[in-house]
C-alpha positions as CSV (number, residue, x, y, z in Angstrom):
1,M,-31.6,9.8,-23.6
2,G,-30.2,13.5,-22.9
3,V,-27.1,15.1,-22.5
4,V,-24.7,13.9,-20.1
5,D,-22.4,16.2,-18.2
6,Y,-19.1,15.1,-18.0
7,Y,-18.4,16.9,-14.8
8,E,-21.3,15.5,-13.3
9,L,-20.2,12.1,-13.8
10,L,-16.9,12.4,-12.6
11,G,-18.3,14.4,-9.7
12,V,-15.7,17.6,-10.0
13,S,-16.9,21.4,-10.5
14,R,-16.2,23.0,-13.1
15,N,-13.2,24.8,-12.3
16,A,-11.6,21.4,-10.8
17,T,-7.7,21.4,-11.6
18,A,-6.5,18.7,-13.8
19,S,-5.2,16.7,-10.8
20,E,-8.8,16.5,-9.4
21,I,-10.1,15.2,-12.2
22,K,-7.6,12.5,-12.6
23,T,-8.2,12.0,-9.0
24,A,-11.8,11.3,-9.7
25,Y,-11.7,9.3,-12.9
26,R,-9.4,6.6,-10.9
27,S,-11.4,6.3,-7.8
28,L,-14.8,6.0,-10.0
29,A,-12.4,3.4,-12.1
30,K,-12.1,1.1,-9.5
31,V,-16.2,0.7,-9.1
32,M,-17.2,1.3,-12.6
33,H,-14.9,-1.3,-14.5
34,P,-16.4,-3.7,-15.7
35,D,-14.8,-6.5,-13.5
36,A,-15.4,-4.5,-10.6
37,G,-19.4,-5.3,-11.2
38,G,-19.6,-2.1,-13.6
39,T,-21.2,-2.2,-17.0
40,A,-18.9,-1.8,-20.3
41,G,-21.2,1.2,-21.4
42,T,-21.1,3.1,-18.2
43,F,-17.2,2.7,-17.5
44,R,-16.9,3.6,-21.7
45,M,-18.8,7.1,-20.9
46,L,-16.3,7.3,-17.9
47,R,-13.4,7.3,-20.1
48,E,-14.8,9.4,-22.4
49,A,-15.6,12.0,-19.7
50,Y,-11.7,11.7,-18.4
51,E,-9.9,11.7,-22.0
52,V,-12.3,14.9,-22.7
53,L,-11.7,17.0,-19.5
54,G,-8.4,15.4,-19.3
55,D,-7.0,17.1,-22.8
56,P,-7.1,21.0,-22.3
57,A,-8.1,21.8,-25.8
58,Q,-10.9,19.3,-25.6
59,R,-12.1,20.2,-22.2
60,A,-12.2,23.9,-23.9
61,S,-14.2,22.9,-26.6
62,Y,-16.4,21.6,-24.0
63,D,-16.6,24.1,-22.0
64,R,-17.8,26.0,-25.1
65,G,-20.4,23.8,-26.0
66,G,-18.8,22.2,-29.0
67,T,-18.5,18.7,-27.7
68,S,-21.3,16.2,-26.2
69,A,-22.4,12.9,-25.6
70,T,-25.3,11.3,-26.0
71,G,-26.5,8.6,-23.6
72,G,-25.3,6.1,-26.0
73,G,-21.7,7.0,-25.3
74,T,-20.3,8.7,-28.3
75,A,-19.0,11.6,-28.4
76,T,-19.8,14.0,-31.2
77,R,-19.8,17.5,-32.1
78,T,-23.4,19.0,-32.5
79,R,-24.8,22.4,-32.0
80,P,-23.3,24.2,-28.9
81,A,-25.1,22.0,-25.8
82,R,-27.6,23.8,-23.4
83,K,-26.0,25.1,-20.3
84,R,-26.7,22.9,-17.4
85,D,-26.6,23.5,-13.9
86,F,-24.1,20.8,-12.7
87,G,-21.5,20.2,-10.0
88,T,-20.4,22.6,-7.4
89,D,-20.5,26.0,-7.3
90,P,-17.5,27.9,-6.5
91,N,-18.8,30.8,-4.6
92,Y,-22.0,28.5,-2.7
93,E,-20.9,27.4,1.2
94,P,-24.0,25.6,2.4
95,P,-25.1,27.7,5.2
96,S,-24.1,26.4,9.1
97,T,-26.7,23.5,10.7
98,L,-29.1,25.6,13.4
99,L,-31.2,23.4,15.6
100,D,-33.5,24.2,18.0
101,P,-32.2,22.2,21.5
102,E,-36.4,21.9,22.2
103,D,-36.5,20.0,19.2
104,I,-33.7,17.6,20.0
105,A,-35.0,14.2,22.1
106,W,-32.1,13.7,24.0
107,W,-30.7,17.5,24.8
108,D,-32.5,17.9,27.9
109,E,-32.2,14.3,29.2
110,V,-28.3,15.0,29.3
111,D,-26.5,17.3,32.5
112,P,-23.5,19.2,30.4
113,E,-22.0,19.4,33.7
114,A,-22.7,15.9,35.4
115,R,-19.1,14.2,36.3
116,V,-16.9,12.3,33.9
117,R,-16.3,8.3,34.4
118,F,-13.6,6.7,33.2
119,L,-14.0,3.2,32.3
120,P,-12.8,0.5,32.9
121,V,-13.6,1.2,36.6
122,T,-10.7,0.8,38.8
123,S,-11.9,1.7,42.2
124,P,-13.7,-0.4,44.4
125,G,-16.6,1.4,44.5
126,H,-18.3,2.5,47.9
127,A,-19.7,-0.9,48.9
128,P,-16.3,-2.4,49.9
129,A,-15.5,0.3,52.3
130,V,-18.8,0.9,53.9
131,T,-19.0,-3.3,54.6
132,A,-15.1,-2.9,55.9
133,L,-15.9,0.0,58.3
134,S,-19.3,-1.6,59.3
135,G,-17.4,-4.5,60.0
136,F,-14.6,-2.9,61.9
137,T,-16.9,-1.0,64.1
138,L,-18.6,-4.5,65.1
139,L,-15.3,-5.6,65.9
140,L,-14.8,-2.9,68.8
141,L,-17.9,-3.9,70.4
142,P,-16.7,-6.9,72.1
143,V,-13.8,-5.1,74.6
144,L,-16.0,-2.4,75.5
145,V,-18.8,-4.6,76.6
146,V,-17.5,-7.7,77.6
147,D,-14.2,-8.7,79.5
148,L,-12.7,-11.2,77.2
149,S,-10.3,-13.8,78.4
150,P,-6.5,-13.8,77.8
151,L,-6.8,-15.7,74.8
152,L,-10.1,-15.0,73.5
153,L,-8.3,-11.2,73.8
154,T,-5.4,-12.8,71.6
155,M,-8.1,-13.7,69.0
156,W,-9.7,-10.7,69.0
157,L,-6.4,-8.6,68.5
158,V,-5.4,-11.0,65.7
159,T,-9.0,-10.4,63.6
160,V,-8.6,-6.3,64.4
161,L,-5.0,-6.5,62.9
162,G,-6.2,-8.6,59.8
163,T,-9.7,-6.3,59.2
164,T,-6.8,-3.5,59.5
165,M,-4.5,-4.8,56.7
166,A,-7.4,-5.2,54.5
167,M,-8.8,-2.0,55.1
168,L,-5.3,-0.1,54.6
169,R,-5.2,-2.1,51.4
170,L,-8.4,-0.7,50.3
171,A,-8.0,2.4,51.3
172,R,-4.5,2.0,48.9
173,R,-6.6,1.2,46.1
174,Y,-9.3,4.2,46.3
175,V,-5.4,6.2,46.1
176,A,-4.6,4.8,43.3
177,S,-7.7,4.5,41.6
178,G,-8.0,8.4,42.0
179,R,-4.5,8.9,41.0
180,A,-4.7,7.3,37.7
181,D,-7.9,9.2,37.0
182,R,-6.1,12.7,37.5
183,D,-2.9,11.4,35.6
184,F,-5.3,10.2,32.5
185,A,-7.2,13.4,33.0
186,A,-3.6,15.6,33.0
187,Q,-2.3,13.2,29.9
188,I,-5.4,14.1,27.9
189,G,-5.3,17.8,28.9
190,G,-8.9,18.5,29.5
191,R,-9.1,18.3,25.9
192,R,-12.4,17.3,24.0
193,V,-11.5,17.5,20.3
194,F,-8.3,16.2,18.7
195,G,-7.0,17.0,15.4
196,A,-8.2,19.6,13.0
197,P,-10.5,19.5,9.8
198,G,-8.8,20.5,6.3
199,S,-8.7,24.1,5.1
200,E,-8.7,23.8,1.6
201,R,-12.0,24.4,-0.6
202,D,-12.7,21.0,-1.3
203,Q,-12.7,20.4,2.5
204,L,-15.3,22.8,3.1
205,A,-17.6,20.1,4.2
206,E,-15.0,18.7,6.7
207,R,-15.2,22.0,8.2
208,L,-19.2,22.3,8.4
209,T,-19.1,18.9,10.4
210,A,-16.2,20.2,12.8
211,E,-18.8,23.1,13.3
212,L,-21.7,20.6,14.2
213,L,-19.8,18.2,16.0
214,G,-18.5,21.2,18.5
215,D,-22.1,23.0,18.5
216,Y,-24.3,19.8,19.1
217,L,-22.5,16.5,20.6
218,T,-19.9,18.5,23.3
219,R,-23.1,18.6,25.5
220,L,-22.1,14.8,26.1
221,P,-19.6,15.2,28.7
222,G,-18.1,12.0,27.8
223,A,-18.0,12.9,24.2
224,R,-14.6,13.2,22.4
225,I,-14.4,14.5,19.0
226,F,-11.5,13.3,16.6
227,H,-10.4,15.0,13.1
228,G,-8.5,13.4,10.7
229,L,-7.7,9.7,11.4
230,S,-5.7,6.7,9.6
231,L,-6.6,3.2,8.8
232,P,-4.7,0.3,10.7
233,G,-1.4,0.6,8.2
234,S,-2.2,4.1,6.8
235,V,-0.7,7.5,7.5
236,F,-3.2,9.3,5.8
237,A,-6.1,11.0,7.0
238,D,-8.6,8.3,5.8
239,I,-11.4,9.7,7.9
240,D,-12.6,13.1,8.2
241,H,-14.4,12.8,11.9
242,A,-14.9,10.0,14.8
243,V,-16.8,10.6,18.1
244,L,-16.0,8.3,21.1
245,C,-18.2,8.3,23.9
246,G,-18.1,5.2,26.0
247,R,-17.9,2.3,24.4
248,R,-19.5,3.9,20.9
249,L,-17.9,5.1,18.5
250,V,-19.1,6.8,15.4
251,L,-16.8,7.1,11.9
252,I,-17.8,10.3,10.2
253,E,-17.3,11.4,6.2
254,S,-18.5,14.8,5.3
255,K,-19.0,15.1,1.5
256,L,-20.3,17.9,-0.4
257,W,-22.4,16.7,-3.1
258,L,-25.4,17.6,-5.3
259,P,-28.5,18.3,-3.7
260,G,-31.2,15.8,-4.1
261,H,-32.5,12.9,-2.4
262,Y,-29.7,10.0,-1.2
263,E,-30.6,6.3,0.3
264,A,-28.7,3.5,0.6
265,D,-30.1,-0.1,-0.2
266,D,-29.3,-3.2,1.7
267,E,-26.1,-4.0,0.0
268,G,-24.7,-0.5,1.5
269,S,-24.9,1.0,-2.2
270,L,-25.9,4.8,-2.3
271,W,-28.6,6.3,-5.0
272,R,-29.4,9.5,-5.9
273,N,-32.8,10.8,-6.9
274,G,-33.8,6.6,-7.9
275,N,-30.5,6.2,-9.5
276,P,-27.2,4.4,-8.7
277,F,-25.0,7.2,-7.4
278,R,-21.6,8.1,-9.6
279,G,-20.8,11.3,-8.3
280,G,-18.3,10.5,-5.4
281,T,-17.5,7.3,-3.6
282,V,-17.3,6.6,0.2
283,S,-15.0,4.3,1.6
284,L,-16.1,4.3,5.3
285,P,-17.7,0.8,5.3
286,R,-14.0,-0.4,5.1
287,A,-13.1,1.6,8.0
288,V,-15.7,0.7,9.9
289,A,-15.0,-2.9,9.5
290,A,-11.1,-2.1,10.3
291,F,-12.2,-0.2,13.9
292,H,-14.5,-3.1,14.6
293,R,-11.7,-5.7,14.3
294,L,-8.9,-2.7,15.9
295,M,-11.6,-2.3,18.7
296,P,-13.5,-5.7,20.3
297,G,-16.4,-4.9,22.7
298,V,-16.8,-0.8,21.0
299,E,-19.7,-0.4,19.1
300,V,-18.6,1.1,15.7
301,R,-20.8,2.9,13.4
302,G,-20.7,4.9,10.6
303,A,-22.6,8.2,8.8
304,V,-22.1,10.4,5.7
305,L,-22.5,13.2,6.2
306,I,-24.1,15.1,2.9
307,Y,-24.2,18.8,2.4
308,P,-25.7,20.8,-0.9
309,S,-23.1,22.0,-3.3
310,R,-24.7,24.6,-5.0
311,R,-28.3,25.8,-3.6
312,G,-30.9,23.0,-3.4
313,E,-32.1,20.4,-0.6
314,V,-30.5,17.1,0.4
315,T,-32.8,14.8,1.8
316,V,-32.1,10.8,2.4
317,G,-34.4,7.7,3.2
318,E,-34.9,5.9,6.2
319,A,-31.3,4.2,7.4
320,P,-31.5,0.5,6.3
321,E,-28.7,-1.6,8.7
322,V,-26.0,-0.7,6.5
323,P,-22.4,0.2,8.1
324,A,-22.5,3.5,6.7
325,P,-25.7,5.0,5.8
326,P,-26.4,8.5,3.8
327,M,-27.5,11.1,6.9
328,T,-28.3,14.9,6.7
329,P,-26.7,16.9,9.4
330,E,-29.6,17.2,11.1
331,D,-30.7,13.5,11.3
332,F,-27.0,12.9,12.6
333,V,-27.6,15.2,15.7
334,H,-31.2,13.7,16.3
335,D,-30.2,9.9,15.6
336,I,-26.5,9.6,16.2
337,G,-26.7,12.1,19.3
338,S,-29.3,9.7,20.7
339,W,-27.3,6.8,20.2
340,L,-24.7,8.1,22.1
341,A,-26.2,10.1,24.9
342,E,-27.4,6.6,25.9
343,D,-24.1,6.6,28.5
344,P,-23.2,10.3,28.2
345,S,-20.7,10.7,30.8
346,A,-18.2,8.2,30.3
347,V,-14.8,8.2,29.0
348,N,-13.2,4.6,27.7
349,R,-9.4,4.9,28.3
350,K,-8.4,2.6,26.0
351,A,-10.6,3.2,23.4
352,L,-9.6,6.6,23.7
353,R,-5.9,5.8,23.4
354,T,-6.7,3.4,20.5
355,V,-8.5,6.3,18.6
356,L,-6.1,9.0,19.3
357,D,-3.3,7.2,17.8
358,R,-4.6,7.1,14.8
359,V,-5.4,10.8,14.5
360,V,-3.0,12.1,11.5
361,S,-4.5,16.2,10.8
C-alpha cells in the first residue's frame, strides 16, 4: 500500500500549529477509536501521525522526508518520501460562488419586494370585517323603510348596540395586530442578518458561505440569516450558519476540504472518492436533532457546504435522506433555496426569537 500522509490523515495543513494538530487528533480519535466503531489499524495509524507531528523534532524530520508510514501502520526511516500535494494550500482561496439567476428555478417566482407576513397571524383578517359591516348595513334598513313599533324599535336598538360593540372589539383587534407587527419589526430593527462569520484563516469557508447567503437567499423577503449559533446548553458557536424562512430552518456547516467527490451513505457517514472520509468531522446531525426538539412545528434540515482547500473541483453525490448531506454551494442555492421559497415572505416570530437567542458570534 502507498505512503500515508500524516497531514491528510489528521485533516490539517502543513503549516498547522501544535494546537490545531492536537485538536484535530482529539476530534478524530472520538470516531476512529475501536470502541467507537473504528478499526485498531486505523486508530494506531492516527496515533502515529499525532506522535510524529506533535513532536517538533519528529515533525521536522518528517517534513524533510525522513519519516514515512506504510499502509501497515509502521513508521520507518527510509529514503525521503516523494512530496505529495496534500492538505490546504495556505496561498489558495476558493473563488466566490457566481450563479446566473436565470439558471435558478425559484428566482423569478419570488418577489423580493413582497410584503412580509408575520406568523402566527394575529389579525382577524378581512372576512370578519366585511361580514360585520354588511350586517350592520342590513340592520339600518328597517328604520329607513319601515315604521317600527316602540317594542320593535327597542329590540332593533339593542341589536344595533350589540353589533356596534362587536365591531369595536374587531377594530381593537386590528389595531393590536398592527401594533404587534410594528413592535416586532422595530425590535428586530428590519435586520436580515444576525451575527458574523469568523475572521480567522481557518474560518474562510464560513465567510464564503456568509457571502453566498447574502447574495442569493436574501432575495426571499422572509429569510433571516444567522451566523455562529450555540447548541442548547452550550455557550460556543457550535453551528456555523442558519437560515430561517417561515416555519423552515436550515442549519449549515462550512468546510474547507480537499477537492474530490463527496457523498453520504444511508447512515449519514461521509465518503470521499469512494473511501470513508477521515479528513474532518461533522457535528451537524446532532445540531439538527437538537433544534428539532427545541422548535416543534418547524421543519429543520442540515447541509454541509464544502469548498476546495486547494485547486481542484468539489463534487457531491445525490443527497440521501440524512440530517446533514454534503453539498456544493451551487447545489445549496438550487435545492435549499427552492425549499425555502415555498413560503418566501413569512417570518415566524417565535421561531425567530428562538434562533436569535442562540446567536453567540
